[in-house]
N, C-alpha and C positions, 0 to 999 in steps of 0.2 A: 464380658459384655452382658448386660441384663437382657433376657428374652423379652420381646415385644408383647404387650397385652393389648388386645383390641377391645375397647369398651363398646358394647352393643346396647344401644338405647333406642328402642322403638317408642314413639310418642303418639298418643291420640287424645286430643282434647284435655291437655294438662297445662293450659296457659297459667294457671295459678301456682303450679308446682315445678315446672320444668327448669326454670332459672335456678332455683335452689338445688335441684338435682345436679345440674351441670356445674354449679359452683362447688359442690362437694367433690366432684370428680376433678375439677381443676386443682383443688387443694391436695390431691393425693401426693404422698411422699415418694411413691415409686416413679422413677423417671421415664421409662420406656413405654409410653402409652400412645395409642392412636384412638381416635373417636369416630365410630360409625353411628351416625344419628339419622334416623329415618322418621319423618313426620307422615304418618299413615292417614292422610286425608283429613286432618283435624278441621273441624268447622268453627272452632273458636280462634283465639288470637295466638295460638302456639307458634305458628310460623313467624310472626312478627317478633315475638319474644326471643326465639332462637336466632333470628337474623341480627337482632340487637346485640347478641353476644359473640358475633362472628370473629371480631378482632381478638378478643380474649381467648377464644377456643383455638384459633389458628396459631396464636403465640405459644400456647401451652403444649399442644399435642404435636408429636412429630409427623402426624398425618391426620387430617380432619376431612371427613366425607359427610356432607349433608345432602339428603335427598328429600325433597318435598313432593310427595306423590299422591295419586288417587288411593282411596281406601281399598286395601286388599285383605285386611285382617292380620292379626298378630303373627300367625304361623308363617305366612308368606313373607311378612316383613322381617321376621327373625331369620328365615332362610336366606333371603337376599342379603341381609347384613353380614351373615357368617360367610357367604360366598365372596363378598367384597373384601372382607377382613384379610389382613396379611400377617397378623400376629401368631405366635406359637400358641398363645392362650387367648380365649375370649372371656370377657367378664360380662355376664348377663345381668342387666339392671333395668328396672322400671323407671319411667320418666317422672314419677312422683315420690320416689324413695330417696333416702340420704345415706351417704357412706362416711364412716370415720376416716380421717386423713391417712391413717396407716393401714387401711383395710386391704388394699391390693398388695402392698409390700408384705404383709403378714401371710396372705394367701399364697403368693408366689413362693415364699420361703417354705411354707408347709407342703406344697405339692412337690417341690423339687427335693425336699428331704425324703419323701416317700418313694421317689423313683418313677420310671415311665409306666408302671402298671397302675399307678394312681392317676385317674383321669379327671376327677372332680373334687373340688374342695370348697368349703364355705365356712363362715363363722355363724354365730348366733345373731338373731335380729330381735330388737324390741319393737314396740309399737308407738307410733305418734299419730296425733290427730291432724286435721286439715290445717291447723295453725302451727304445727311442728312441736306441740307439747306432748311429752311422754304420757301414755295412757296405760292403765292396767284394766283388769276385769274383776267383776264381783263373782259370787258363787253361781250366779245364773248366766254367766257369760256376757253380761252387759258391761260397757265401758265404765270404768270407775276412776276418779281422780287420784285415788291412793291405792297402793297394793292391798290385796285381801289375803290374809294368812291362808296358805295352802292352795292358792289359786295361781296358776302359771302367769307370768308376766313377760315371757319371751316366746318366740315363734316355735322353735323346735319343742320346747317344754310343753307349750299349749297343745300342739298337734300330736304329741305322743303321751299325754298325761294319763290316758286310759289304757295304756298298754302295760300289762302286768310285768313284763320282763325286758323292757327296752332300756338299754344303757348306751348313751350316745357314743362314748369312746370305743365301745365294742361293736355295736349293731349299726351305727350310722352308715347309710348307703348300701347296705346289703340288699340283694334282690328279695330275700325273704321279708325284710322289714317293709319294703315298698308294696308288698301284696296287701298290706293293711291300709294303704293310702299314702298320699303324698305329705311330706312334712318338711320339704326343702324351703328354706327361707329366701329372702331377697339377697342379691349380691353373690352370685355363684361363679367361680372360676373353673373353666373347663379346657382341657386340651383340645384345640380345634381339630387336630387329626383324628382324635377319638370320635368326635361328633360326625365327621365326614365318613368314618369307617362303618358306623352303624346306620348311616342314612340320616338326613336332617329331619326336622320336625314334620310330622304327619299333618298335612294341611286339611285333612278331613276330621281331625280331632279337636274337640273343644278344650280338652285337658292335655294339650300338647306337651306341657312340661312333665307331667307324671308319666306319660307314655315314653318320653325321652329318658327319664331316670330308670325306668324299667329296662329299656334297651341297653343303656350303658352299664347298669349294674349286673347284667348277665356276663359281661366280659371284662369289666374293669373294677378297680377299687375306688372308694370314696374316702375322703378325709374330712375331719371336723375340727375346727378351731373353737374351743369352748369359751369364747369371749364375744361380747356384742360388738360386731364390726359394722353393722348396717341398721337402718331404721325403716321399718315397714309402715307406710302411711295408710291408715284406715279412714275412708271417707265414703260419702253416700254413693259415689259412682264406681267403687271397686267392682270388678267383674264378678268376684266370688260372692258379693253381696246381692248384686242385681239378678243373677241367673242361678240361684242356689238349686232349684228343682231340676233344671236341665243339666246342671253339672253332676248331680247325683246319678242321673241316668247314664251320663257319659262315663262316670266312674265304673258303674256296673258293666257296661259294654266292654271297656278296656280290660277289666278283670276277667270276664268270661273268655276273652280272646287269649288269655295267658295260660289256659288249661294245658295245652299240649306241652309247653315248655315246663310247666310244673310237674307234669307226669314224667317227662324225661329226667328232670332234676330231683325226683323223689320228694316233691313238695306238695303232693296232692292233698294231704291232710291240711296243710296251711291254706291251700287254695279253697278247699271246701269251707273252712272256718271263715275265711274272708267273704265268700259268697253268702254264707249263712247270716252274716251281719246285715244283709239287705232284706232278709225275710222278717219283716216287721209289720204288724197290722196298722201301724201309724203311717206307713208308706206303701199302700196296697199296690200301686202301679209297679214299683220296683220289685215287690215280692212276686207279683205275677210273672214278670220277665225272668226272674231268677228261677222260679219253679217250672216254667215252661221251656227253659233252654234245653236244647238237645245235648248240650255238653254236661248236663247235671244228672247224676244218678240220685233219685229221690231218697232211697234208704240211706245212702251215705251222707246226703245233705242233712237228713233228719238227725243222724248221729252227731254230725258236726254242730248242729244247732243246739242240741242238748249240752254238748261239751262246752260250747261258747258261753251259754247261760250259766253253767256251773263255774266256769273260770271268772266270768264277770262278777258273779256273786262273791266269790272268794276275794277278788281284788277290792271290791267295795267295802267288804268287812274289814280287810287289813288296813285300808285307808282310814276308816273310821277309828280303828284301834290306834293308829299312829297319831291321828289328830287329838284323840283323847289323852294320849300320853304326853303330847307336846303342850297341852293346855294347862 
């Protein structure tokens, strides 16, 4: 018998996208699915769209739970959804993204092949716009209708492009790799028991997902399926677009809190290098927080900053050489 997967879909003001998202989940080839859908106080027509699909959702899923509630924020909504879920696995999915029909089937196969020590698995995601059209990026990071040579067009690739030694099949999901930031795409399958064992999402964190991956990667393995299984939608109301400055400060606060574990795990050099990336005159507020933290020894931070700049310079030179050879 196939283990049950609980689809966790929090929704907030996605009336234009939520029907497409749910339809992509209805079309999944994996049979044993339940859907936990929570509308977190949307002020648009999301509730009406969801209710219009009730018959289809009840017919497709072995269990369908819909909660239309007051706004509590994404972390509390995710925690409530995971607590309500009954599946062995949870599939975390945004209400504006899309999944390929075989996404969950392939993810379940991958995590079961790795065994119980593997708690998290995901595939690659590409990018779509508000109308569902695939988008790429130019050399300046702006959306482009056509791929640009040497510029990443998928999520993990884009978010790890400046890491000199990151290899997804080797490094994906390691605690050390998460010290440099979050690169997890959309559509993530997690063992529910593993999430419960490390504690659910921190409701005080703006970057609850990164904090969760740090916790899980201390104790469990992650797996990566190197195929595009989901599609991440970029539009004007994405949280990461709207609150960029606040998110950067939250990133630094999370990183500073990881010092003790890094010390115990013999990863202080990596930790200092990650903190050093925030010491940038273009971001003076972040730099001041990093330099004034009681967790930071300034001489060691200075050495890490020098090493980071040297490493980045070597990486940029090697990338230019590769581009020249490819042209």
